[in-house]
C-alpha positions as CSV (number, residue, x, y, z in Angstrom):
1,M,23.1,29.9,128.9
2,S,26.1,30.4,127.8
3,A,26.5,32.8,125.0
4,N,29.3,30.6,123.2
5,L,27.0,27.8,123.3
6,L,24.2,30.2,122.0
7,S,26.0,31.1,119.3
8,A,27.1,28.0,118.2
9,M,24.0,26.2,117.9
10,R,22.6,29.3,116.2
11,T,25.4,28.9,113.7
12,G,24.8,25.4,113.0
13,A,21.3,26.2,112.9
14,M,21.6,28.3,109.9
15,P,23.4,25.8,107.6
16,G,20.4,23.4,108.7
17,L,18.0,25.9,107.3
18,T,19.7,26.1,104.3
19,A,19.9,22.7,103.4
20,Q,16.0,22.2,104.3
21,Y,15.8,24.5,101.5
22,L,17.9,23.8,98.7
23,A,19.3,20.6,99.2
24,K,18.2,17.4,97.8
25,K,15.1,15.6,99.2
26,D,17.1,12.5,99.2
27,T,20.2,13.6,100.4
28,K,22.2,10.3,101.5
29,V,26.2,12.0,101.6
30,V,27.8,14.7,104.0
31,S,30.9,16.5,103.8
32,L,32.3,18.1,106.9
33,L,35.1,20.0,106.1
34,G,36.6,21.0,109.7
35,P,35.5,18.8,112.4
36,G,35.0,21.7,115.2
37,A,32.4,23.1,117.3
38,V,30.7,24.9,114.7
39,N,30.0,21.9,112.0
40,K,29.4,19.6,115.1
41,T,26.0,21.6,115.4
42,C,25.4,22.1,111.5
43,F,25.4,18.2,111.5
44,M,23.1,18.3,114.2
45,A,20.8,20.3,112.1
46,Y,21.7,18.5,108.7
47,M,20.0,15.2,110.4
48,A,17.2,17.0,112.1
49,K,16.0,17.3,108.3
50,F,17.3,14.8,106.7
51,P,17.4,11.9,108.7
52,G,17.7,9.3,106.1
53,I,21.6,10.6,105.5
54,E,23.6,7.4,105.3
55,T,27.4,8.6,104.6
56,V,29.5,11.1,106.7
57,K,32.8,12.4,105.5
58,I,35.2,14.0,107.7
59,K,37.9,16.1,106.5
60,G,40.3,17.4,109.2
61,S,44.1,18.9,109.1
62,S,45.3,15.4,109.1
63,P,44.2,11.4,108.7
64,T,45.3,11.4,112.6
65,S,43.1,14.6,113.4
66,K,42.3,14.3,117.2
67,T,39.2,16.1,116.4
68,A,37.9,14.4,113.2
69,H,38.4,11.1,115.5
70,V,36.4,12.6,118.0
71,M,33.5,14.2,115.5
72,K,33.5,10.3,113.8
73,E,32.7,9.2,117.7
74,F,30.3,11.4,118.7
75,I,28.4,10.6,115.0
76,E,28.4,7.0,115.8
77,K,27.5,7.0,119.0
78,E,24.7,9.8,118.7
79,Y,23.6,8.8,115.4
80,P,23.6,5.2,114.7
81,S,21.3,5.1,111.8
82,V,24.4,6.5,109.6
83,K,26.1,3.8,108.1
84,N,29.3,5.0,107.3
85,V,31.4,7.4,108.8
86,I,34.8,8.5,106.9
87,V,37.6,10.6,107.9
88,C,39.3,11.4,104.8
89,A,42.7,11.6,103.8
90,D,42.7,14.3,101.0
91,L,40.2,17.2,100.5
92,E,38.6,15.5,96.7
93,E,38.0,12.1,98.9
94,A,36.2,14.2,101.2
95,I,33.9,16.4,98.4
96,R,33.6,13.8,95.7
97,D,29.8,12.0,95.9
98,A,28.8,14.2,98.6
99,D,25.1,16.0,98.6
100,I,25.9,18.2,101.2
101,I,29.8,20.1,101.5
102,S,29.5,21.7,104.9
103,E,32.8,24.0,105.3
104,A,33.7,25.0,108.8
105,V,37.0,25.7,109.4
106,S,39.9,27.2,111.2
107,V,42.7,27.8,109.7
108,P,45.5,30.7,109.0
109,H,45.1,33.2,106.1
110,G,45.5,31.3,103.1
111,K,45.3,27.9,104.3
112,W,41.3,26.8,103.6
113,P,40.2,24.0,101.4
114,K,40.7,24.7,97.7
115,I,38.0,23.0,96.1
116,K,37.8,21.9,92.2
117,P,34.9,22.1,90.6
118,E,35.2,18.3,89.1
119,W,35.0,17.0,92.6
120,I,31.6,18.8,92.7
121,K,28.8,16.4,92.5
122,P,25.5,18.1,90.2
123,G,22.8,18.8,92.9
124,C,25.4,19.6,95.6
125,V,24.7,22.5,97.9
126,V,28.3,24.0,99.1
127,I,27.9,25.9,102.4
128,S,30.5,27.9,103.5
129,S,30.5,28.9,107.6
130,G,34.1,29.7,107.8
131,T,36.7,30.1,104.7
132,M,37.4,28.1,101.6
133,D,37.6,28.7,97.7
134,I,36.7,27.1,94.9
135,T,39.8,27.0,92.0
136,D,37.5,28.0,89.2
137,F,35.3,31.6,89.2
138,D,34.1,30.7,85.8
139,F,32.3,27.6,87.6
140,I,31.1,30.0,90.1
141,R,29.7,32.5,87.6
142,E,28.4,29.9,85.3
143,K,27.1,26.6,87.0
144,M,26.8,28.1,90.7
145,T,23.9,29.3,92.1
146,K,24.8,32.2,94.9
147,V,23.2,32.8,98.1
148,V,23.8,35.0,101.1
149,D,22.6,35.5,104.7
150,N,23.0,39.3,104.2
151,I,24.9,41.1,101.2
152,H,25.1,44.4,102.7
153,M,27.6,42.7,104.9
154,Y,30.0,41.6,102.6
155,E,30.0,44.7,100.7
156,E,31.4,46.1,104.4
157,Y,33.4,43.2,104.7
158,I,35.5,44.4,101.0
159,Q,35.6,47.8,102.8
160,V,36.9,46.5,106.0
161,Y,38.9,43.4,105.0
162,E,39.6,43.2,101.7
163,E,43.5,43.1,100.4
164,R,45.3,44.1,97.1
165,D,48.9,43.5,96.8
166,K,51.7,45.4,95.4
167,D,50.5,45.8,91.8
168,G,47.0,46.4,93.3
169,N,45.6,43.0,92.6
170,R,43.2,42.0,95.2
171,K,44.0,39.2,97.3
172,P,42.0,36.1,97.6
173,S,39.8,36.3,101.2
174,G,38.5,32.9,101.1
175,T,34.8,34.2,102.0
176,P,32.3,33.7,99.1
177,G,30.4,36.3,99.6
178,M,33.1,38.2,99.3
179,Y,33.5,36.8,95.9
180,F,30.1,37.2,95.0
181,V,30.2,40.8,95.5
182,N,34.0,41.9,93.3
183,M,32.0,39.8,90.8
184,I,29.3,42.2,90.8
185,D,31.3,45.6,91.0
186,D,33.3,43.7,88.3
187,G,30.5,43.6,86.2
188,L,30.8,39.7,85.6
189,I,27.4,39.1,87.5
190,D,24.3,41.0,88.1
191,R,23.3,41.9,92.0
192,K,20.2,40.4,91.3
193,E,21.9,37.0,90.5
194,V,22.8,36.8,94.3
195,Y,20.0,35.6,96.2
196,H,19.3,36.1,100.2
197,L,18.7,32.8,101.9
198,G,15.7,35.3,103.9
199,D,14.0,35.6,101.1
200,I,14.2,32.0,99.6
201,V,12.3,31.3,103.1
202,R,9.7,33.7,102.4
203,G,9.4,32.4,99.4
204,I,10.5,36.1,97.5
205,A,13.0,34.3,95.7
206,P,13.4,30.9,94.2
207,A,14.8,27.6,96.2
208,R,15.8,24.7,94.0
209,V,14.4,24.3,90.4
210,S,16.3,21.0,89.2
211,D,18.0,18.2,91.0
212,D,21.2,18.8,89.1
213,Q,21.3,22.8,90.4
214,I,24.4,23.4,92.2
215,F,24.2,26.0,95.3
216,L,27.4,28.2,96.4
217,V,26.2,29.7,100.3
218,S,27.7,32.4,102.1
219,L,26.6,32.1,105.8
220,G,29.0,35.0,107.6
221,G,27.2,35.4,110.5
222,M,25.3,37.7,112.1
223,P,25.2,38.6,116.1
224,I,22.0,40.2,115.9
225,L,20.6,36.5,115.4
226,D,22.4,35.3,118.7
227,V,20.6,38.0,120.3
228,G,17.0,37.2,118.6
229,W,17.5,33.5,119.3
230,G,18.8,34.5,123.1
231,Y,15.4,35.9,122.9
232,E,13.6,33.3,121.9
233,C,14.9,30.7,124.6
234,Y,14.4,33.2,127.1
235,K,10.8,33.4,126.4
236,K,10.3,29.8,125.9
237,A,11.9,29.2,129.5
238,Q,9.7,31.4,131.1
239,E,7.0,29.5,129.2
240,L,7.9,26.1,130.6
241,N,9.2,28.1,134.4
242,I,12.8,26.7,134.1
243,G,15.8,28.0,134.5
244,T,17.8,30.5,137.1
245,K,16.8,34.3,137.2
246,L,20.4,35.8,137.6
247,K,20.8,39.8,139.2
248,V,23.5,41.4,137.1
249,W,23.4,44.9,138.7
250,D,21.4,46.7,141.5
251,T,21.7,49.6,139.8
252,P,23.0,50.5,136.6
253,Y,26.6,52.2,136.4
254,L,26.1,54.5,133.9
255,I,22.6,55.7,134.4
C-alpha cells in the first residue's frame, strides 16, 4: 500500500473519530473547507458515522474551483442519500448552519480561512486539519471547548515554528493547537481546559455535555499513527492472505 494512501486514510479517520464522539447525533449539515484529498477521506469517515447527513457545503478557492466541483461529483455519485451538495461562493455561506465544519485547506501562509464567531451554529464542531483562524480569541477562550490530538506537539510547534514581528508580537500561525498553548502561556486559560481526544475516547475526559456546546478541535496529525495503522493493515492482510510480499533488500546496507 502506498504510504500517501495510508496517510490520507488515517488523516480522514481522525476527524471521523472526533465527530463520532463530539458531533451531535442528529448531524445533518457538513461544511468542507478545502475540497482536496484530505477532506475527501474526512467526508468518507463522517458518512460512516453519520449516514443521515443531508447537506454538504463545499468551499474551494473560488465558485469555479475545479477541485470543488470534482468533490461535488464524487459525493453525488458515491453518496446518493445526500440531498444537497453545494459549492459555496464565500466562507460565510459555507459556515452558516453547519453541524460539522471540516477544515483541510492547503494555502500560502496567512491565506487560510478566517471564521467569524457569529457564523458558527450553536452545537457545531469545528475540526481543523490544516490552518484556519477564528477571528475572536475571546470567543475561543470563553465559548469553545478546546480539544487536541497531542498538546505536547503544539508546545514543540511554538518552539520551532512561531514567528514574531519586529516589535516582538506573535504572528498568526493558523494552528488552533498553537493558539491554545499561547493562551495557557499567557494565563488566559488553564492547561486542563484543553482536552486530549484520546482521553475523550477512553472516557477520562468529557465528550459533549449539551446540545449548544461548540468545539474547536486541532488535529495536526502524528506520523506514529501512520506506523500503527500501517501495521494493523499489514496484520489484516496476513489474516486474509491477500497482498504481495516484496523483497526490500537481500542484506541491510548499514548492518
